[in-house]
Structure formats: structure tokens, C-alpha cells
VOBA-1610 file (N, C-alpha, C; in pm, whole numbers, padded with zeros to 5 digits, always signed):
BEGIN
Met+00083-00118+00000Met+00000+00000+00000Met+00088+00125+00000Ala+00037+00224-00064Ala+00107+00352-00070Ala+00061+00440+00046Pro+00139+00542+00082Pro+00092+00636+00183Pro-00041+00697+00139Gly-00133+00709+00231Gly-00263+00765+00198Gly-00358+00665+00135Gln-00327+00537+00147Gln-00413+00435+00088Gln-00432+00321+00188Ile-00555+00272+00199Ile-00589+00158+00283Ile-00666+00060+00199Leu-00637-00068+00214Leu-00714-00173+00149Leu-00806-00234+00254Gly-00936-00237+00225Gly-01032-00298+00315Gly-01088-00425+00253Arg-01114-00524+00339Arg-01165-00652+00290Arg-01268-00703+00388Leu-01384-00742+00337Leu-01491-00800+00418Leu-01528-00934+00356Ala-01520-01040+00436Ala-01556-01174+00389Ala-01675-01223+00470Leu-01785-01249+00401Leu-01907-01301+00462Leu-01948-01426+00387Arg-01943-01538+00456Arg-01974-01667+00395Arg-01892-01683+00268Ser-01955-01699+00154Ser-01880-01721+00030Ser-01854-01591-00047His-01892-01477+00009His-01877-01348-00059His-01760-01270+00000Val-01690-01199-00086Val-01579-01114-00044Val-01595-00980-00113Ala-01582-00874-00034Ala-01585-00738-00090Ala-01454-00671-00053Glu-01391-00605-00150Glu-01268-00532-00125Glu-01284-00388-00171Val-01223-00297-00096Val-01227-00155-00129Val-01087-00097-00115Asp-01059+00003-00194Asp-00941+00087-00177Asp-00992+00219-00122Val-00932+00265-00013Val-00966+00396+00042Val-00841+00482+00027His-00855+00591-00047His-00748+00688-00065His-00784+00810+00019Tyr-00687+00862+00092Tyr-00718+00974+00181Tyr-00600+01069+00195Asp-00634+01191+00237Asp-00535+01289+00277Asp-00597+01369+00391Ala-00536+01478+00430Ala-00584+01556+00544Ala-00719+01622+00518Glu-00758+01635+00393Glu-00880+01708+00358Glu-00996+01619+00314Ser-00968+01501+00259Ser-01076+01422+00201Ser-01037+01275+00192Tyr-01136+01194+00151Tyr-01111+01053+00125Tyr-01204+01008+00013Ser-01167+00898-00051Ser-01254+00839-00153Ser-01251+00688-00136Ile-01366+00627-00160Ile-01381+00483-00148Ile-01403+00427-00287Asn-01319+00334-00327Asn-01331+00269-00457Asn-01363+00122-00435Leu-01486+00083-00469Leu-01526-00056-00455Leu-01460-00136-00566Lys-01388-00240-00529Lys-01322-00324-00628Lys-01423-00423-00686Tyr-01408-00453-00811Tyr-01503-00537-00884Tyr-01425-00624-00981Asp-01454-00753-00980Asp-01377-00846-01065Asp-01421-00844-01212Gly-01525-00769-01244Gly-01572-00761-01381Gly-01668-00871-01420Val-01695-00964-01329Val-01782-01077-01360Val-01905-01078-01271Asp-01883-01095-01141Asp-01994-01107-01047Asp-01993-00990-00950Ile-02111-00938-00921Ile-02125-00834-00820Ile-02249-00868-00737His-02232-00867-00607His-02342-00900-00516His-02435-00780-00507Arg-02562-00806-00491Arg-02662-00697-00487Arg-02638-00601-00370Asn-02567-00644-00266Asn-02541-00556-00151Asn-02408-00482-00162His-02338-00496-00272His-02204-00438-00288His-02204-00287-00264Asn-02296-00216-00327Asn-02300-00070-00310Asn-02338-00033-00168Gly-02426-00111-00106Gly-02465-00084+00032Gly-02347-00096+00127Leu-02257-00190+00101Leu-02137-00204+00184Leu-02052-00078+00175Gly-02038-00024+00056Gly-01963+00101+00039Gly-02028+00217+00112Gln-02160+00224+00107Gln-02233+00330+00178Gln-02217+00316+00328Asn-02221+00192+00378Asn-02203+00169+00522Asn-02063+00209+00565Leu-01963+00179+00483Leu-01826+00218+00515Leu-01813+00369+00517Asp-01871+00436+00419Asp-01868+00582+00414Asp-01932+00642+00539Arg-02043+00590+00580Arg-02113+00637+00700Arg-02025+00616+00825Ala-01963+00499+00835Ala-01878+00470+00950Ala-01756+00563+00956Ile-01696+00590+00841Ile-01582+00682+00837Ile-01626+00821+00880Asn-01739+00868+00829Asn-01789+01000+00866Asn-01819+01010+01016Glu-01874+00905+01073Glu-01901+00905+01218Glu-01772+00922+01296Gln-01667+00852+01255Gln-01539+00862+01325Gln-01475+01000+01305Ile-01487+01057+01188Ile-01432+01191+01162Ile-01500+01294+01251His-01631+01283+01268His-01704+01380+01349His-01672+01367+01497Lys-01616+01257+01539Lys-01575+01240+01679Lys-01442+01310+01709Leu-01369+01346+01604Leu-01238+01409+01623Leu-01251+01551+01671
//
């Protein structure tokens, strides 16, 4: 991983979701990784949940 980058991985049963989070002092972006073949119907929801969790932690600072 490069500075300012985090790889996230969530494994639930037979499903795996991976994200790249790029960040700096001012902002962050979440990139949902996709294999180009299969995407679970909850994939976008996982990204939204992660975004919400990050924002909650930022507001605690």
C-alpha cells in the first residue's frame, strides 16, 4: 500500500468485498473493487455503510 491508501476486505460466507480507500488531510474516496464478472446486490450498500462509519469517526475528532 502507498501512503494515503488503505485496502479494506470483508468476507461473509462465500462473498468477499474489497475496497481501496485513498485519503489525505482534507478528504477521502472509497473505490469498490469489482472483478468484472460477479457483483453482489449488496455491494453498493457495503460502500455506503463504510462511508457512514468513516464520517461518524471523523465527526468524533
